[in-house]
Each structure stands twice: as C-alpha cells, then as structure tokens.
N, C-alpha and C positions, 0 to 999 in steps of 0.2 A: 504493500500500500504506500502510495506517495502521500504523506500526511500534509494537511493544511497547516501552513505556518501561522500559528494562532496570533502571536504578537504582531507579526508583520501585517496580517489581515486586520487586526484591531487598529493598528496605526493608520492603515490605508483608509478604512471605513471612517475612523474617527476624524481624520484630517478633512476628508471631503464633507463629512457631516458638520464639522466645525464651520467650514466655509459656507455651507448651506444655512446653518443657523445664524451666522453673522449677517448674511444677506437677508435672512428672515427678520432679523432685528431692524435692518434698514427698512425693509418693507413695512413692518409694524410701526416704526417711528414715523414713516411717511403717512400711514393710515391715521395714526393718532394726531399728527399735526394737521392734516387736511380735513379729517372727518371727526376727530375727537372720540367721544363716547355717544354720539348722537344717533338718530334713527337710521341714517344711511350706513353708518359703520356697523350697527347691530344687525341690520338686515343682511349686509354682506357676510358678516361673520357667521350668522346662522346658515345662510345659503352655502357658504364654503364648507361649513361643518358637515352638511348632509352627505356629499360624496365621500368626504374623509371618514365619516362614521361608518359607512357601508364598506369602505375599502378594508376595514378591519376584518370583515368576513371574507372578502374575495381576494384581497391583495396580500400584504405581508403578514396578515393575521391568520385566519383559520385555514384558508386553502393552502397557503405556503407552509403552514405548520404541518400539514399532512403530506404535501408534495415533496418538500425538501428531503426528509428522511428516506422516503421511498426512492426518489431519484438518486440520492447519494449512494444507497445500497446497490441499485442497478448499475450505477457508474463504477462502483468498486468491483462488482462481479462481471462487468462487461455484458450485461443482460439487456441489450437494445435500449439504452437510456434515451437515445434521440427519438425513437418511436413512442416511448412512454411520454416524453415531454411534448411531442407533437399532438398526441391524443388529448393530453391535459389542456393544452393551449386551445384546441378546438372546442372542447367541452366548456371551458371557462368563457370563451368568447360568446358561444351560443347562449349560455345562461345570462350573461351580462347584457346582451342586446335586448333580450326580452324584458329583463328587469328594469333597464333604463326607460323603455317605452312605458311600462306600467307606472314607474315613478313620475313621469311627466303628467299622467292623468291624476295621480294621487298627491300632487305637490302641496295643495292647501292643507291636507290632513298631515302630511309629513312636517310641514312648518309648525302646525299646532302641536304636534308631538314633541317637537324640539323646543318650542317657546310659546306655551299657552298664554303667557302674558301679553303676547302681541295681538291677540284677538281684539278687534274693534278699534285699532289705531293704525296710523299710516305705515308702521313697520311691517304689518302683515302682508299687504298687497305687494310691497316692495320686495319682501323676502321670498314670496311665491315667484315673482318674475325672475329675480336673481337665481333662485333655486333651479328653475327650469333651464336656465342658460348654463349653470355650473355643473349640473348633475352628470352629463355625459363624461366628465372627467373620470368617473368611476370605471368606465370601460377601458379607457387608455391606461390609467395608472395600475389597474389590476393585472392587465396583460403584461405591462412593464414589470410588475413585481414577480410574476411567474418567470419571465426571462431573467430577472435578477437572481431568482433562486437557482436557475440553471448555472449562471455564471458563478455564484457563490459556492455551489457544490463542487465546481472544478477549481476552486481556489483563486478565481479572478474576481476581485472585489471593486476595482477602480471605477468601471463604467457604471455599475449599479449604484455605487455610493455617490457618484457625481451627478446622477440624474436629477435629484431634488434641487441642485443648484440652478438648473434651467428654469424650474418653477419660479423661484424667487427673482431671477433675472428678468423674466417675462412680466411678472407682476409689478416689479419696481419700474420697469419701462412703461407699463400701463399707467401707473400713478403719475409719473413724470409727464406723460402725454396728456393725461387728464388735467393736470395743473396748467399745462400750456394752453389747452383748449378753454379752460375756465377763465384764464386771464384774458385770452383773446376775445371771448364772447361776453365777458363781464358777469358770468353766472358764478355766484359764490356760495351756493347751497350744497356743494359737494356732489351733485347729481352726475356731472361729467366724469368725475373720478370713479364713482360707483359703477357706471355703465361700462366704461372701458376696463376697469379692474375685473369685473365679473366675466367679461368675454375672454380675458387673459387666462382664466382657469382651464377651460377645455383646450385652448391653444397650447398651454404648457403641458398638458397630458399627452398630446400628440407628439410634442418635441421629446418628452421623456421616453415614450415608447420607441420612437425611431432610434434614439441613442442606444438603448440596450438591445434592440433587435439587431442592429449592425454589429454590436460587440459580440452577441451570441453567434451570429453567422461567422464572424472571424474566428470564434472559438470552436467552430465545427458543428454548430447546432442551428440549422436553418428551419425555423418554425413558421408555418403558414396555416391559417385557419382552413379547415375542411369540414365535411359533414361529421359530427361527433359519433364515436363508436363506443358502445358499452362493452369493453373488453374485461376479462377478469382483473387486470391491473386497475382499470377505471372503477370497477366495483369495490376493489380494496381501498382505493383512494377515497371514494365516497363514504365508505364505512368509517374510515379514520377521520375524514373531514367533518362529518355531521356533528359529533360531539364538540369539535373545535369551533365550528360555526355557532353552536349553541353557547359555548363559553364566550365567543366574541359578542354574541347578543347580550349576554349578561354584562360584559364590560360596557357596551353601549348604553344599556339601561342605566348603569351608574352615571355615565355622562349626561344622559337625558334628565336624570333626577337633578343633577347639578344645574343644568341649563334651565330646567323648569323653575327651580327655586330662584335662580338669578333673574329670570325674565319678569318676576314680579317686583323687582327693584330697579328703578331707572338707572341705566348705566352699568349695572352689575355684570351683564354678559360681556361687555367690553373690558371691564376691570379684570374679570377672571381670565379672559382670553389673553390679555397683555401679561398677566402674571404667569399664565401657562407657558407663554412664549419664552419667558426668561428661565423658568426652571427646566423647560424642555432642552435648553442648551446643554447642560451637563448630562441630562438623561439621554439625549440623542448621541452626543459625542462618546459617552462611556457605555451606558446600558444597552442602547440599540446596537452599537458597534460590536460589543461583545456577544450579544445574542445572535446577531447575523452570522458571525464567524463560528461561534461555539456549536450551534446546532448541526451543521454539516460535518464538522470535525468529530463531534461525539458520535454521530450516526455512523460514520465510516470506521471509527475506532471500535465501536461496539460490534459492528458487523465483522470486523477482523479479530474480535475477541482480545483486543489490546486494552485490558482493564487498567493496567498501570498507566499507560499513556492517557486514557480517558480521565482517570482521577487527577493526573497532573494538569491536564487541560482545564478541567473544572476548577481546580484550586487556584491556578494562575489567573483564570478569568475572574474569580471572586476577589482575589487579592488586588489585582490592578484596578478592578472596578471600584472597590471601596477606597483604595488609596487616592483615587481622584474624586470620588463622589462625596465622601464624608466631609472633606474640607469645603466642597462646594455647598453642601447643605448648611454648614455652619455659617458661611458667608451670607447665604440667603436669609438666614434667621437673624443674624447680628446686624447687617447693614442693608435691609431691604429698601428703606426710604431713600438713601443716596442713589442706589441703583436705579430705582424707578424715576426719581426726580431728574437725574442727568440724562437718562436714555429717552424718556417719553414726555416730560413736562415742557410743552411748547405749544403755540397755536391754540387749537381748540381743546387741548388736554391741560386742565388746570390743576391747582394745588389739591383740591378736594379729590380729584381723580387719582392723583399721586398717592395720597394717604390711603384711599380705599384699596388701590392695587397693591400697595406695600403690605397691607394686612394679609391679603390673599397670598402674596408671594412668600411671606414668612411661614404661613401654614403649610403651603406646598413644600417648602424647604424641609420641614420636619419629616415629610414623607419621602423625600428624594432617595435616601438609601433603600427604602422598601421598594420603590419603583424599579431601581436598578437590580436589586437582589432577585426580583421576580424574573428578570431577563436572564439571570444566571441559573436559577433553579428550574425554570420551566423546560429548558432543553433536556434535562435529565429524564423527563417524562416523554417529551415529543420524540427524542431519539429512539425510544423504545416503542414508538407508535402508540403510546398511551395518551389519548386525548380525553378520555372519559374522566379520569381522576382530577385533572385541572378544572374540568367543567364543574364537577361537584364542589370543588373549593371556591370557584368563582361565584356559584350561586350563594354560598354562605357570605362571601364578601359583599355581594350585591345587597343582600338583606341588611347587613351591617351599615352599608353606605346609605341606603334609603332611610333607615330609622334615624341615623345620626344627622343626615343632611336636612330632612324634613323637620325633625324634632327641634334641632338647634336653630333652624331658620326663624322660629317664633321668638327666640331669645336673642340670637346674635345676628339676625338678618342674613345677608348674602354670604357671610363668612361661614355659615353652617354648611354650605355646599363644599367649600374647600376642606373643612374639618372632616366631613364625611368621606371625601376622597382619600385623605391621608390616613385616617383610621382604618378604612377598609383595606388599604394597601398593606399595612402592617399585619392585619389579620390574614391576608392572602399569603404573605411570606411565612408566617408561622405555620399555616396549613401545609404549604409546599415543603417546608423543611421537615415537618413531622412526617409527612407522607413518604419522603425520600429515604427515611431511615431503614426501610425494609429492602432497599436496593443494594445494601452492602457497602464495602469500603469505597467503591468507585464513586459513591454519592456523598462521601464525607470529606470535608476539607482536611488537607494534610497538616503535618506538624509545622511546616514553614508558615502556612497561613495563620494558624493559631498563635504562633509566636509573634507575628507581625501585626495582627489586627488591633490589639490593645495599644500598641505603640502608635499606630495610625490615628487612633482616637485621641491620644495625648497630644500629638503634634497638631491635630486639628483644633483642639481646645486652646492651645497656645496661640495659634493663628487667630482664633476668634477674639482673644483678649487684645491682640495687636490691632485687629480691625476696629474694634470698639474704641480703643484709645486714639487711633489715628483719625477715625471719623469725627470724634469730638474736637480734635485739634484743627481739622480742616473744615469744620462745619460751615463757616461763612463763605469759604471759597467754593464749596460744593453748590452754593446757591447763587453764585456770581456768574453771569453769562459767559464772560471771556475765560474764566478760570475753572469752570465746572468740569470740563473734560480732562485737563491736566491733573486736577485734584483727584478725580476718580481714578485716573491711571496710576497716580502715586499711591492711593489707598489700596487698590488691588495689587499693585506691584509689591508693596511692602508686605501685604498679606501672603502672597505667594512665596516671597523670599523667606518669611518666618516659618511657613509650613515646611518647605523643602529643607530649610536649614535644620529645624527641629527634628524632622523625620529622619534625616541623615544621621544626626547626632544620637537619636534614640534607637536607631536600627530598624525603623519602620520600613525602610527600603534603602536601596543603594542607588545613588544618582547615576552611576555608570550603567545600570540596567536600562534606564530610560534613554541615555545617550546612545548606547549600543543599538537599541531597537531603532531609534530614529536614523542612525548613521548607516546601519547595514540592512534595515528593513526587517529586523526581528530574527527569531530563530524558531 
C-alpha cells in the first residue's frame, strides 16, 4: 500500500482552506459594510444557507462519508475504482437534478423552515427569490465534492482544497461590481449588491466543478454522467449512505433550530453568521483538513490490516488538531470584541452589532475543540463503514441542542442558539469517544498524545493571559481607524509568539516538527 502522507495532506488542505477562509472574511467584511445586518443581508444569508445545508447530505457530508471508504478500498484492491466512481457520479447527478427542481417549487416553505420569523415582512419574499437563484449551487458543489473524494483517496488534495477559493473570489467580485453599479445608479439600499451576489453563487458552483473535474481527469478518472445503474456496489453505497444522510439531517435540524431562534430577533441571523465565519477559520483550517485527509488514510490502512499505522495516524491527527485548535479557542473566548470590532465594524455594521456578534463568537469558541474532535473521531466509524452509530449519537445531540437553544432563548435571547450548538457539540464528542472504546487500541490515543495534551492546554492558558493583558494595553488603538489593524496584528502576533514559545518550553510540541512539514511537505 502506498500510504497517504497525513501531515503533508493536512498542510496542503489547511493552507488552501486558510486562503479560502481569509477570502471568506473579505467577502463577509464587504457584506457587513455594504449591507450590515439589514433585510437584504439576512435574506441573502438564508438563501445561501439553503444549498449549503443540503450539501451536507449530498456533498462532503453523508454521500462522501459512504463513498470515500468504499472507493478507497476498491482503489487499494484494484477493484475497478473508476467504474464505481462513474456509477456514483451518475446516480448522484440524477438525484440532485430532481431534487433541485422540487426545491424550486417548495422554496417558500423551505425559507419558512429556515427562518419562520421572516413571515409577513419584506425579508420573506426577498429570501424566496434569492433562494431560487442560489439553490442550483447544490448540484454543482455536490458533484464537485464527489470528484474531490476521488482525488483525496488517491492522495491528491490540492485541487479539491483550492476549489472553495473560487467561490469567494467570485462572490467578492460580485460585491465589488454591485458597489460600482450602486454608485453609478445612485441606489443605496443594497439591492444591486444583493442581486449580483446571489447570481454569483451558482456561477461559483460551476467554476468549482470544472476545476476538480479537470484535476480528476488528469489523475486518470474521467467521470461523465450517464443513465444510473443499481449495481451491487451502488446498493452497498446506498445502505451505508442512508444512515449518514439521516445523521446529516439531524445536524441540519440543529442548524435550523438555531436559525429559527435567531430569526425572531432582529439582526441575530447576521450576528450568528458573522460569528460563525470567524470560528469556522480554525475549524476549516484544522478540523476539516484533518478529517478530509484522515478518512481515506484510515480506510486504506484498515483494509490493509495496518492497525499500528492506523493508530499512529489517528493520534497524530488528534495531536496536531488540538495543538492548533485549543489556542484558537482561547483567543476567541478572551478577545472576541477586538476581533469583531476590527474585522467587521464599519459602514452599516455598528457598535451594537459588534457587541452582539462578540457574545456569539465567545460561545462558539468554547465549543471549537469539540467541533474539531468530532472531525477526528468520526473517521474511526466511517472507515469501518459504520454510519449507523454516529447517526444515533447525532440524534441525542440534536435533542440536547433543541432543548438548550429553545429553552435558553427565553432567558438569554439569541445567545441561546449559540449555547445550544456548543453544548451539543461536546455531548457528541463524549458519545463518539465512549463508543470508540470497543474498537480496541487502534481507536485510543497513544502515549505521545497523552503526554503532550496537558502541556498544550498550559501553553494555551499562558497565551490567553498574554492576550488579555495586551488587549487592555492596546484598547484605545484597537478603536482608532488608522491604528486598529496594526494593533490587532500586534495583539495576535504576541499571542502566537507566547503560545509557541511556551509550548516549546513545556514540551507540548517541537517547532522543528512544524518547520519540517512545511519545508518538505510532511512525512
């Protein structure tokens, strides 16, 4: 077996994801500046969330959860992997075309399911119109995700990881074009931005699909849609995918609960969305990157009965994930206000919006390690083609989220939605960890991980103290237009130096490990 280079793959995915998330920040900064937290912004965010919600079923969520382990094992055994991928591509395309057409007819009800608080005001009709334009994105991005699974299983991560960059480049360009048109026409209500922005969504999906299709063809896999066939392999794929789709549905119910709670508070959907964007930066760079690389690696190692290699891959994924995630979580909890203020407070996004978004961000920060640990633990199940157990755990987490979010909304307002999400994430991690105990040593973190994790926590706590002190000292500069960006850079720079310095001194990690991975592409 030619093993996937775990750290090299992690760095590749992480770097491209970092670029995508930075561009996503630019996009959201422009949305906040041009549209603020007003009705056009909220209508677009709900419309954009619709295809992204369902992509969790058909794209990198449920379908790929079932497809990648099966494809990886066929690739390992040389059992006609291209034929299997072509059949899966055709089946997925057929289902999605029908689903997209149905969604166009049901769009008013889908919008109400996402944001019941929109009923009876201007946001509803706008969200329905935007939703019909944006929804075809689900077709293109889901097929792109399947092609990405093919590339990832072969150890080729760059094209798939780079595809989301195209989305943000196109949406940023749409916002700039909308601003030019608004200035030229004298229309200042944001309608020009909204129209052009929403049309950029399906265009971006087409661009992403073209990119990964070309990359897959160069890798030797030319996939074209044809009439779907229900082969024994497809039946097996469906059997594994159905519980994963149900689990994906549970996750989306969690998101729906949060949006429903937020929709009854003016501006809350935008506040939660901007906070989500910020905590998704470390989650995307670390958690998603590790999950994307770990699943095919574990699948191929388990197929080859390489339990020692599988345990090492699992432990190193957990170690590097938490080494980067725990300090990120501490930063989000300790200095959320400076982060939101500097990044978003301008134009239509005011001080009250900053304060509300910072509250949500600090709550999400408490759950960030849990979100990442899920990405590390779930491949233990998926690599064994076990999607039923995570589904059962997800149902429990869903109930916890619903009770917490709805119950706390009466006391804490929109913050209840963020608290419910965070609490449910930790419940899910506990269930996944407990369930993996019966898998044996391969599912247990090794001695090196256990020796380092408490040192990582100590170094992160020291960094938190530095951030708190520096933020106090730089307080006035962080609110001064000219100095706010340099001040934030100094704040974050000193925080990073303190973390990596303390981590090296405590033995939480060795800096040469990071340098060697970046210099040679990993091992």
